[in-house]
N, C-alpha and C positions, 0 to 999 in steps of 0.2 A: 789348236783347238781342242779342244778330244773327241771324236764322231757321239753321234748318239746314238746307244741305238737301242735297234724298233724291240720292239713289244712282236710278246713270236705272238705270229693268229688266232686267235681263238678258233673252238673249233664252234665247227659246222652246227648248230642242233639239231639231234636227232631228229625224224620226220611226226609229226602228231599225230598219233590214229587214235587217238580215247576221245572224248566229243570236248566241247570245249567247256572251259568254267563255265554252271550257272550260272543266270544274270543279279542271285545275289551279293558276291565274291563282286563285288565291286561297291563301291561307294555307294549310300543311298541322300540323290536331292530329292531332300524332300521337297524343296518348292516347285522342280517338274512334277512328283508325285503329287500333290494339293491339288497344282493348274492340271492335271492329265484326270484324274479323280475328279475332279471342278468338272470339268467341262465336258465328261463322261457320265455325268452326272448319280457314279455306282453311289458314294452316300447317299440318296435318297431311298434305297433299297438295306445299303448293307452296313455293316457296323463293323470298323477297319479302322482298326486300333493307329494311332498317328495323327490321321485323320479326323483332324476336332467339328467336321463337319456328315462323317461316314455316322453317321447314330442313328440308323434305319431300321426298319422293324418287317420287312416281308421279304426282303431275297437272306438265302442265309449268313449267316453274322463268319466274315470270314479272322476271324484274329488265332488263328487256329491254320489256314490256309494250307498254309506253309510246310508243316507235320503231313497234314488227310491229303496232301495235293493226286499225290503220286501214288495212295491205296486204291485210288475211284478206277481208274482204269487201269486195264491187267495191260503192260506194252503201254501206256503211254507216259511220259514221265511230269515229273511234278507241273513242270516252267510249259514240257506239251499242250498239260486236261485243264490246266486256265488259260493262255491262249486261246486253247476252243471253247473252252465255259465264256469269252466274252466275244469272240468272235461270230458261237454257235451259239447258243446260248441255252436252244432244245435237245444237243444232243444227244448232254446226260442231265437229267435235273440231278442238281444236289438231298442227299439226302435226308435233308430238316428242316426247316425256314420258324423262324420265330410262331407258325399261330399254326404250324403242326409239321406237314407233308407242305415241299414245293407243288406248285406247279406250273405245268410248262405253260411257254406264251405273257411271264412278269413282264422278267426282263424282255428292253431291248432288244432294237434284231437287228438295226442298223453299227451299233458304234467300229466295225470297221467303218465307215464311210463317216459317225462322228469323229474318230480319236485319228490320228494318225498311226503307222507303224509304229513311228516312235514312243507314241505317250503308249502305247499295250501294251510297248517294252518296256516300259519305263512304272508299268502301273504288273504287270506283272515279275521284272524283276522283287521290285521290293514285297508284291503277297509271297512271296521266298523267301521273307525272313523273317514272315511270321508262325511260329511256335509251338503260341502260348503262353505259353512259359508268363506265367506277372501278368495277364491278360485278361 
């Protein structure tokens, strides 16, 4: 019997010095997104495409938040801005709501207690995919 040649060892991958891939790179689990949005009552105030119950008319329409979030606060990525907006909704007040200027103190201040970090990440990841095209 002939000896089996071993495959050459793969080279170790280069150290990753780049930021991790954005959350929207992962496939979207719409059941998890819908469950988190429902638990956080996000749809009571926000329009969120793809979530049937998210037809609110109080907070900003989130149809293009993935395209806009990275431009709202210098130095914050889109993911960081959305995450901050969920945990500290009065840190930055969105510029436009359905009835005019958005007001402080409207959004639930305790979403960090109501939602798990994983649920918040699920919501952030989905919102990053919302680019406004055809929505």
